PAZAPA-4460 file (N, C-alpha, C; in steps of 0.05 Angstrom, whole numbers, plus 32768, in hexadecimal, padded with zeros to 4 digits):
% residues 80
    n_x    n_y    n_z   ca_x   ca_y   ca_z    c_x    c_y    c_z   seq   type   mol
   8002   80B9   81BD   800C   80B0   81A8   8007   80BB   8194     1      X     A
   801E   80BF   817F   801A   80D2   815C   8023   80C0   8151     2      X     A
   8015   80BD   8138   8026   80AD   8120   8029   80C4   810C     3      X     A
   803D   80C3   80FE   8046   80D5   80E4   804D   80C6   80CE     4      X     A
   8043   80D2   80BD   804A   80C2   80A2   8058   80D1   8091     5      X     A
   8071   80D2   8086   8085   80E0   807D   8082   80DA   805E     6      X     A
   807A   80E2   8043   807F   80DF   8030   8096   80EA   8027     7      X     A
   80AA   80D7   8016   80C4   80E1   800C   80BA   80EA   7FEB     8      X     A
   80CD   8101   7FE8   80C8   8107   7FCB   80C6   80F6   7FB9     9      X     A
   80BB   80F9   7FA4   80B6   80DE   7F90   80B6   80C7   7F96    10      X     A
   80A6   80C2   7FA6   80A3   80A9   7FB2   8090   8098   7F9C    11      X     A
   807A   80A4   7F97   8068   8098   7F81   8079   808D   7F6B    12      X     A
   808B   809B   7F63   809D   8095   7F50   80AD   807C   7F54    13      X     A
   80B3   807B   7F69   80C8   8062   7F71   80BC   8051   7F75    14      X     A
   809E   804F   7F7D   8094   8038   7F7B   8087   802F   7F62    15      X     A
   807D   8040   7F51   8079   8038   7F35   808F   8027   7F21    16      X     A
   80A3   8033   7F29   80BE   8025   7F19   80C8   800D   7F25    17      X     A
   80C2   8009   7F46   80C3   7FED   7F4D   80B0   7FDD   7F43    18      X     A
   8098   7FE2   7F44   8085   7FD4   7F3C   8089   7FD1   7F1A    19      X     A
   8091   7FE1   7F0D   8093   7FD9   7EF3   80AA   7FC6   7EEA    20      X     A
   80C6   7FCD   7EFD   80D6   7FB6   7EFC   80CB   7F92   7F07    21      X     A
   80C0   7F96   7F20   80B1   7F7A   7F28   80A3   7F72   7F0E    22      X     A
   808F   7F82   7EFD   807D   7F78   7EEA   808F   7F65   7ED1    23      X     A
   80A6   7F7D   7ED1   80B8   7F73   7EB6   80C6   7F58   7EBD    24      X     A
   80CA   7F50   7ED7   80D6   7F3B   7EE5   80C5   7F26   7EEA    25      X     A
   80A2   7F2C   7EE2   8097   7F16   7EF3   809B   7EFC   7EE9    26      X     A
   80A3   7EF0   7ED1   80A6   7ED6   7EC7   80B9   7ECD   7ED5    27      X     A
   80D3   7ED6   7EE4   80E5   7ED1   7EEC   80DE   7ECB   7F0A    28      X     A
   80CE   7EE0   7F13   80C7   7EDE   7F33   80B8   7EC5   7F35    29      X     A
   80A5   7EBF   7F23   8092   7EA6   7F23   80A3   7E8A   7F22    30      X     A
   80B1   7E8F   7F15   80C5   7E78   7F14   80D6   7E6D   7F30    31      X     A
   80E6   7E87   7F36   80F4   7E86   7F49   80E1   7E7A   7F65    32      X     A
   80C9   7E89   7F60   80B9   7E8F   7F7E   80AF   7E6A   7F7F    33      X     A
   80AF   7E5E   7F63   80A2   7E4F   7F61   807D   7E4D   7F63    34      X     A
   8075   7E63   7F5B   8056   7E6D   7F62   8048   7E58   7F4A    35      X     A
   8033   7E54   7F58   801E   7E41   7F48   8012   7E54   7F2C    36      X     A
   800B   7E47   7F11   8001   7E59   7EFA   7FE8   7E68   7F04    37      X     A
   7FDA   7E55   7F1D   7FC4   7E65   7F1C   7FC4   7E85   7F29    38      X     A
   7FDD   7E88   7F33   7FE3   7E9D   7F3F   7FE2   7EB7   7F2F    39      X     A
   7FD4   7ECF   7F33   7FD2   7EE4   7F18   7FE8   7EFC   7F26    40      X     A
   7FFC   7F00   7F1D   8014   7F08   7F20   800D   7F28   7F1D    41      X     A
   7FFC   7F2A   7F04   7FFB   7F4A   7EFA   7FE4   7F59   7F0F    42      X     A
   7FCB   7F47   7F13   7FBF   7F4E   7F2B   7FC7   7F51   7F43    43      X     A
   7FDC   7F3D   7F49   7FEA   7F4A   7F68   7FF8   7F61   7F64    44      X     A
   8005   7F65   7F4C   8014   7F82   7F48   8004   7F9A   7F49    45      X     A
   7FED   7F92   7F3D   7FDC   7FAB   7F3A   7FCD   7FB7   7F55    46      X     A
   7FCB   7F98   7F6A   7FC2   7FA0   7F88   7FCF   7FB3   7F98    47      X     A
   7FE9   7FAC   7F8C   8000   7FAE   7FA2   8000   7FCD   7F9A    48      X     A
   7FFC   7FD5   7F7B   8006   7FF7   7F70   7FEA   7FFF   7F83    49      X     A
   7FD3   7FF6   7F83   7FBD   8005   7F8A   7FBA   8008   7FA4    50      X     A
   7FC7   7FF4   7FB5   7FCC   7FF5   7FD5   7FE1   800E   7FDD    51      X     A
   7FF1   800B   7FD1   800D   8022   7FD5   7FFC   803A   7FC7    52      X     A
   7FF3   8040   7FB8   7FE9   805B   7FAD   7FD7   8065   7FC6    53      X     A
   7FBC   8051   7FD3   7FB1   805D   7FE7   7FBA   8061   7FFA    54      X     A
   7FD4   804A   8007   7FE3   8059   801B   7FF3   8076   8013    55      X     A
   7FFB   8081   8005   800B   8093   8003   7FF2   80AA   7FFD    56      X     A
   7FDA   80A9   7FFA   7FC4   80BC   7FF9   7FC0   80D0   800F    57      X     A
   7FC8   80E1   8019   7FC7   80E5   8038   7FA7   80F4   8039    58      X     A
   7F96   80FE   801B   7F7A   80FA   801E   7F6C   80E8   8034    59      X     A
   7F72   80D0   8028   7F67   80AF   8032   7F6F   80AD   804A    60      X     A
   7F8B   80B6   8051   7F93   80B8   806E   7F85   80C9   807C    61      X     A
   7F81   80DC   8074   7F6D   80ED   808D   7F54   80E6   808E    62      X     A
   7F47   80DC   8076   7F2C   80CD   8085   7F2D   80B8   8090    63      X     A
   7F41   80A7   8090   7F40   8092   80A5   7F49   809E   80BC    64      X     A
   7F53   80B0   80C1   7F57   80BE   80E0   7F3E   80BD   80E7    65      X     A
   7F33   80D5   80DB   7F1D   80D8   80E8   7F02   80C5   80EA    66      X     A
   7F01   80B3   80D8   7EF6   8095   80DF   7EFC   808C   80FA    67      X     A
   7F1B   808C   80FB   7F26   807D   8118   7F12   808F   812A    68      X     A
   7F15   80A8   8130   7F14   80B9   8146   7EEE   80B7   8146    69      X     A
   7EE3   80B5   8130   7ECB   80B0   8137   7EBD   8094   8142    70      X     A
   7ED4   8080   813B   7EC7   8065   8148   7ED4   805C   8160    71      X     A
   7EE2   8072   8169   7EF0   806A   8180   7EED   808A   8193    72      X     A
   7EE2   8096   8193   7EDA   80B0   81A2   7ED0   80AE   81BE    73      X     A
   7EC3   8096   81C0   7EC0   808E   81E2   7ECC   807D   81E7    74      X     A
   7EE5   8072   81DE   7EFB   805E   81E3   7F0B   806B   81F8    75      X     A
   7F12   806A   8210   7F26   807E   8224   7F3D   807A   8217    76      X     A
   7F48   806B   8213   7F6A   8064   8205   7F6C   806A   81EC    77      X     A
   7F4E   8070   81DE   7F5D   8076   81C1   7F4F   8095   81B9    78      X     A
   7F45   80A7   81CC   7F40   80B9   81C0   7F5B   80D7   81B4    79      X     A
   7F4C   80E3   81AE   7F68   80F6   81A6   7F67   810B   81B8    80      X     A
***
């Protein structure tokens, strides 16, 4: 089994634009989705931005692959 992660050109820019649009429309989104006042949409959008940035960082992906390999090196079905 092989997993391949392909990054599209300008993907980070596209994500940042999309998140900026969501931020511009956050009040409308809250009203449309009937989100409670306690919900912090700014923190939510920041968390999404950070998560997507980590997902697109192939250095982090390489570290995770090495960690996975170390954790499962003695498991027959998961060895490299």
